[in-house]
N, C-alpha and C positions, 0 to 999 in steps of 0.2 A: 780494924782500921789499919791501914798500911805505912809502914815505917820507913822513913828515907835512910839512907846511909849518910856517911858523912859528906860528903859531895852535894845532897839534897836531894838525890833522884831514887826514887822508889823502886826497888830491887823487881825484876821482870816477875819473880815468883808472885810477890804479891800483888801485881796489878790486874785489876779487874780483866775479866776474859767474856768480854761481849759476844763471841763466836761462840761460846760455849752455850747461852742462854738462845742464841739465835737457830743452833743447831736441834735445842730441845724444843723451842717453836713449832720450826720447820717439821720436826716428827709429828709433833701433836696433831699440827694442821693435815698432813699428809694421812695419819691414823683417820682423820674427823671425814675426810673427802673419802677412804677407803669404806668405812661403814656406812656414809649417806650412799656411796654407789652400791653395796652389798643390798641396803634396803631397799632402794628403788629397784634393782632386779628383780629381788624376792615378791614385791609389787606387782612387777610386768608379771611374772610367772604366775603369781595367784589369780590375775585379772585374764588372762589367757586360759587358764584352767577353768575359770568361770564362765567365760563366754562358751568354750565348747560344750562346757554341761547342760547350757541352757535347754537346746534342744531334747536334752535328754529328759531334762525336768520338765519339759513343757506337756511330755507326753503322759506325764503321770498326774496332771491336775484333775481336779473333780471333773470339769467339763470332758477330759479325754477316757475317764475311768469310769464314768456313767454315759457313755455316750450311746449304750444300747436302750438305756430307758427313756420311757416315756414315748416311746415311737406309736404307741396305738392310740394316741390322740388324748390321754389321760396322765396325772404326776403319779408316779410309782415310788412308794415308799424307799428311803434310805436310813432309816431308824427303826429298827435293827439293819444293817446292811443287807443286801440279798447276798444268797450264798457264791463264795467264791469272790465278792468284791470287796475292798478294805472301807473302814467306817470314816464319815468324813472327819478331817481333822478339827473344825469346829463346832463338832457336835455337841448341842445342850440337853443334858437330861432332863432338862425340864420344858422340853419341846419336841415336836413332831415335824419331821422333814420329809417331803417329797419333791421329786425331781423329773422335768421334763428338757431331754435333749434337744437341740433344734439344729439344721443344717438348711440356712438359709438360700442355697443355691437352688431349691425347689420355689422359693417363694417367700413372701413375708409370711411371718408365725402370728396369729391372733391367739392371745391369753385370755381366759377368763377365770375369774374366780369369785366364787359366792361366798359373803362371808356369814358369821354367824356370833354365836356368844364368846367366843374364843378369838383373842388377839393373833390376826393373820397379816403375814408378809412376805412380799414377792422380790426376789433379786434376783439379776439378770447377771450371769458371770460368762465372761468372753474365754475362748481358748487359750491358754497360756497362763491364766492367773487374773485376777482384779475383777471386781463388780463394776458394771457398764450402768447399773440402774436399778433403782431399789422404789418399793411405794408401800403404803402400808394399808391397812382395811379402813383408816381414818380419810382416805381419798376415794372411798367407794360411794356411787351413786345408785341408791335405791338397793343397797345391800351386793352390789355387784363391782368390781374391781375388771377392768378391761383395757388391754393395749393391744398396739399392733409392733410386733419388733420386726425390723428390716434394716438392710445395709444404707448408706447413703444413696447408692445409684437408685436404689428402690424407692427411696423418699423422693427424688428429683423426677422419677417417672410419675411416681403417683401424683406429687404436686402439678406435674405438666397437667396430667388428666382430669384434674378437680376442676369444677365449672368455674367460669369467672364469677368473680365476688362470692361465691360458696364457701364457707369456713367450714373446715373438715370437722365433723363431730368426734371422731375416733381420735385418741391419743396415741400418736405416732410417737416410739422409740426407736431410736437409732443403737444398730449393735458397730462396735469396731472390728469384731472378725464376724465371718459368715457360719462359722460354728459356736456351740457354747450350751449353756445350762439355764434355764430357767429354774430357781428352787423356790419352792413354798414352804414356810415355816409357820407352825401354830403353836402358841403357848400351852401349856398343858398345866392348868392350875393345881387340880387336886386331881387324885390317882384315876378316880373314875370319871376324868375328863378325856383320857387318852382315845377312846373310841370315837367321841366327838370329833376332837383333834385330827384323827386319822381320815376320817370320813371328810373333813374340809380340805385337807392336804391335796387328798387324793381325788379330789372333785376337783381339783385344777383343771381345764380344759386347755390343751395345746396344740390346733391343728393348723392347717394351711388357712391365710384370713382369703376372701372374696376377691 
């Protein structure tokens, strides 16, 4: 509490000093602004580094690593991985996986898989990562899963060549990129099922469509 002198005037030393509080407030705001600016700068640096690393990471995805597999027209096992190649990141010890690499520059790809007593699933992985399409043996017709994989341009051309009024019987799947990987996975229920699972997975055919 301020005490007035005999004249009734509060001494200057005891008067409140609003400038000191204003100085503290200004210093706090300046510090906050500097911290915010530093955070934005750090976020910008992280973003730039991430963007620059995208091409490098894209060359290390499954479609790039297994690009040479399945070129003989049939899926090739990747569980366990072939010599010199890394294992799949999402490998499941209770399943068998085989892959077919594709390059749609040569034309649409026809994928045919015969089902059996073990659960079977097919997924299409585009180059750079991400699943473009997935189907399981529940969609099989008379024990066969079949679809034709193509680019949007190839689909447009195929639709233009369809006869008027004719409904296409084939299942057509558009790949967002001309390069990628078809992965066949078969669930292994019991240890002695592995041989059958590998036969189903490697029995997936992947060749140029007619």
